C-alpha positions as CSV (number, residue, x, y, z in Angstrom):
1,X,34.4,-10.3,44.1
2,X,33.2,-8.6,47.3
3,X,32.4,-4.9,47.2
4,X,30.7,-4.7,50.6
5,X,31.2,-1.3,52.2
6,X,32.4,0.2,48.9
7,X,30.9,3.3,47.3
8,X,30.8,3.6,43.5
9,X,29.9,6.2,40.9
10,X,29.0,4.9,37.4
11,X,28.5,7.2,34.5
12,X,26.6,6.2,31.3
13,X,24.6,4.0,33.7
14,X,21.5,3.8,31.5
15,X,23.4,2.2,28.6
16,X,23.8,-1.5,28.1
17,X,27.3,-1.8,29.6
18,X,26.4,0.7,32.3
19,X,23.3,-1.1,33.5
20,X,25.3,-4.4,33.7
21,X,28.1,-2.7,35.7
22,X,25.6,-1.2,38.2
23,X,23.7,-4.5,38.6
24,X,26.9,-6.5,39.3
25,X,28.3,-3.9,41.7
26,X,25.2,-3.8,43.7
27,X,24.9,-7.6,43.7
28,X,28.5,-7.7,45.1
29,X,27.5,-5.4,48.0
30,X,28.5,-1.9,46.7
31,X,26.4,1.2,47.2
32,X,26.1,2.8,43.8
33,X,25.4,6.3,42.5
34,X,24.3,6.3,38.8
35,X,24.7,9.2,36.4
36,X,23.2,9.6,32.9
37,X,20.7,12.0,31.3
38,X,17.9,9.8,32.5
39,X,18.5,7.3,35.3
40,X,14.8,6.9,36.5
41,X,14.6,3.3,35.3
42,X,17.8,2.1,37.0
43,X,17.8,0.5,40.4
44,X,20.5,2.2,42.4
45,X,21.2,3.7,45.8
46,X,21.5,7.3,44.5
47,X,20.3,8.8,41.2
48,X,22.3,11.8,39.8
49,X,20.8,12.7,36.4
50,X,22.5,15.4,34.3
51,X,24.3,16.3,31.1
52,X,28.0,15.4,31.0
53,X,28.5,18.2,28.5
54,X,27.7,20.7,31.3
55,X,31.1,21.4,33.0
56,X,29.4,22.3,36.3
57,X,27.7,18.9,36.4
58,X,30.8,16.9,35.6
59,X,33.0,18.9,38.0
60,X,30.7,18.3,41.0
61,X,29.5,14.7,40.2
62,X,32.1,12.9,42.4
63,X,31.4,15.2,45.4
64,X,27.6,14.7,44.9
65,X,28.2,10.9,44.9
66,X,30.4,10.9,47.9
67,X,28.0,13.0,49.9
68,X,25.0,10.9,49.0
69,X,26.7,7.5,49.5
70,X,28.9,8.4,52.4
71,X,32.1,8.0,50.6
72,X,33.7,7.4,47.2
73,X,35.9,4.4,46.5
74,X,35.2,3.6,42.9
75,X,34.6,5.7,39.8
76,X,33.6,4.0,36.5
77,X,33.7,6.5,33.6
78,X,31.6,4.5,31.3
79,X,29.6,7.1,29.3
80,X,30.5,7.4,25.7
81,X,29.2,8.3,22.2
82,X,30.2,7.1,18.7
83,X,30.6,9.5,15.9
84,X,31.0,7.7,12.5
85,X,32.7,9.0,9.4
86,X,35.9,10.4,8.2
87,X,37.2,13.8,9.3
88,X,35.7,15.5,6.2
89,X,32.3,14.1,7.2
90,X,32.5,15.3,10.8
91,X,30.6,18.4,11.8
92,X,31.5,20.8,14.6
93,X,28.6,19.4,16.6
94,X,29.9,15.9,16.1
95,X,33.3,17.1,17.3
96,X,31.9,18.9,20.4
97,X,29.7,16.0,21.4
98,X,32.5,13.4,21.0
99,X,35.1,15.4,22.8
100,X,32.8,16.5,25.5
101,X,31.4,13.1,26.5
102,X,34.4,10.8,25.7
103,X,37.3,13.0,26.8
104,X,36.4,16.2,28.7
105,X,33.8,14.7,31.1
106,X,36.0,11.8,32.3
107,X,38.9,14.3,32.7
108,X,36.7,16.6,34.8
109,X,35.3,13.6,36.9
110,X,38.8,12.2,37.5
111,X,40.2,15.6,38.4
112,X,37.4,16.0,41.0
113,X,37.4,12.4,42.3
114,X,41.1,11.9,42.9
115,X,41.4,14.4,45.8
116,X,38.3,12.8,47.4
117,X,39.9,9.3,47.1
118,X,43.3,10.5,48.3
119,X,41.7,11.7,51.5
120,X,40.6,8.2,52.4
121,X,43.9,6.5,51.3
122,X,43.0,5.4,47.8
123,X,40.5,4.1,45.4
124,X,40.0,2.7,41.9
125,X,39.0,4.5,38.7
126,X,38.1,2.5,35.6
127,X,37.7,4.3,32.3
128,X,36.0,2.9,29.2
129,X,38.4,3.3,26.2
130,X,38.2,1.1,23.1
131,X,40.3,-1.2,20.9
132,X,39.6,1.5,18.3
133,X,41.6,3.9,20.4
134,X,44.6,1.7,20.4
135,X,44.7,1.2,16.7
136,X,43.1,3.1,13.8
137,X,39.8,1.9,12.4
138,X,38.1,3.0,9.2
139,X,35.5,5.8,9.1
140,X,35.5,6.5,12.8
141,X,38.2,9.2,12.9
142,X,37.0,11.3,15.8
143,X,35.7,8.3,17.8
144,X,39.2,6.7,17.5
145,X,40.9,9.9,18.4
146,X,38.8,10.4,21.6
147,X,39.3,6.9,22.7
148,X,43.0,7.2,22.1
149,X,42.9,10.3,24.3
150,X,41.2,8.6,27.2
151,X,43.6,5.7,26.9
152,X,46.6,8.0,27.1
153,X,45.0,10.0,30.0
154,X,44.4,6.7,31.8
155,X,48.1,5.7,31.5
156,X,49.3,9.2,32.6
157,X,46.9,9.4,35.6
158,X,47.8,5.8,36.6
159,X,51.4,6.8,36.9
160,X,50.8,10.2,38.5
161,X,48.4,9.0,41.3
162,X,49.6,5.5,42.1
163,X,51.5,6.9,45.1
164,X,48.2,8.0,46.5
165,X,46.8,4.5,46.5
166,X,44.6,5.3,43.5
167,X,44.6,2.7,40.7
168,X,43.5,4.0,37.4
169,X,43.0,1.6,34.5
170,X,40.9,1.3,31.3
171,X,38.9,-1.4,29.6
172,X,39.1,-1.4,25.8
173,X,36.2,-3.3,24.2
174,X,35.6,-4.0,20.5
175,X,32.0,-4.3,19.3
176,X,29.4,-4.9,22.1
177,X,25.8,-5.9,21.7
178,X,24.2,-2.8,23.2
179,X,21.3,-0.5,22.3
180,X,23.8,2.0,20.9
181,X,25.3,-0.5,18.5
182,X,21.9,-1.7,17.4
183,X,20.5,1.8,16.9
184,X,23.5,2.5,14.7
185,X,22.7,-0.5,12.5
186,X,19.0,0.6,12.3
187,X,20.0,4.1,11.3
188,X,22.0,2.7,8.4
189,X,19.1,0.6,7.2
190,X,20.2,-2.8,8.6
191,X,18.2,-5.3,10.6
192,X,20.0,-5.2,14.0
193,X,19.5,-8.9,14.8
194,X,20.9,-9.9,11.4
195,X,23.7,-7.4,11.6
196,X,24.8,-8.5,15.1
197,X,24.8,-12.1,13.9
198,X,26.9,-11.4,10.8
199,X,29.3,-9.3,12.9
200,X,29.7,-12.2,15.3
201,X,31.1,-14.3,12.4
202,X,34.1,-12.0,12.2
203,X,35.1,-12.7,15.8
204,X,37.4,-15.6,16.6
205,X,35.3,-16.5,19.6
206,X,32.2,-16.6,17.4
207,X,30.2,-13.7,18.7
208,X,30.5,-10.1,19.6
209,X,30.6,-9.2,23.3
210,X,27.6,-8.9,25.5
211,X,27.5,-6.1,28.1
212,X,28.2,-8.6,30.9
213,X,31.5,-9.6,29.2
214,X,32.7,-6.1,29.6
215,X,31.2,-5.4,33.0
216,X,33.0,-8.4,34.5
217,X,36.3,-7.0,33.4
218,X,35.4,-3.6,34.8
219,X,34.5,-5.1,38.1
220,X,37.8,-7.0,38.2
221,X,39.8,-3.8,37.6
222,X,37.8,-2.1,40.4
223,X,38.4,-5.0,42.8
224,X,41.3,-5.9,45.1
225,X,42.0,-8.7,42.6
226,X,43.6,-6.1,40.4
227,X,45.4,-4.5,43.3
228,X,48.8,-4.4,41.4
229,X,47.3,-3.1,38.1
230,X,47.8,0.6,37.4
231,X,47.7,2.4,34.1
232,X,46.7,-0.7,32.2
233,X,44.7,-0.8,29.0
234,X,42.8,-4.1,28.9
235,X,41.5,-5.2,25.6
236,X,38.3,-7.3,25.7
237,X,37.8,-8.2,22.0
238,X,37.1,-11.9,21.6
239,X,40.3,-12.1,19.7
240,X,39.2,-9.8,16.9
241,X,41.6,-7.0,15.8
242,X,40.4,-3.6,14.6
243,X,39.7,-4.0,10.9
């Protein structure tokens, strides 16, 4: 995949999947703006640190990226948080964080990016949803709900903006071997290495996903190779259903 001359914005760039997306985009020739709370350690063309819970930041992020890069052809809404537990175990703070990062921020970023892309004749937006947003999973009520929301929003926007040459799709991973997953195991008293290994045994392909497995699909959806894909929700799960 050749992204020479393309300009991309990646949110959640400091996470495991985000760093892989950024690295692969730049290796393929794209100029990349990275967004996260702390992006100082990431090699990129433009650093746009901030808090996605701040509406002013999310609303202006695409314009900032376009100005800094000289254009905006690709937006990857990769930032996300996981809130575990049933509804009765979910606090107002959990709700606000999950809705803010997983739903409201990508909504605001897409709303701001689409007019910019329309002016140049099109572009590609890839959102990170989840298999857990397509089917219910145990003890992740709010997480599943927010990922279902971004999946539905992706399908709606894909339909509404296809005529502008803007392709909007989503990748839907299952478990991925990222620092966020490992920290969750550690917080619950499990050894992350052992937990990841055991989890891999539940996957038909024999392991959980690595960040690169997801990043490759994201790059495909952003590329001309996916030129006829619009409003698609692509599961990347190693054959494992939500259980």
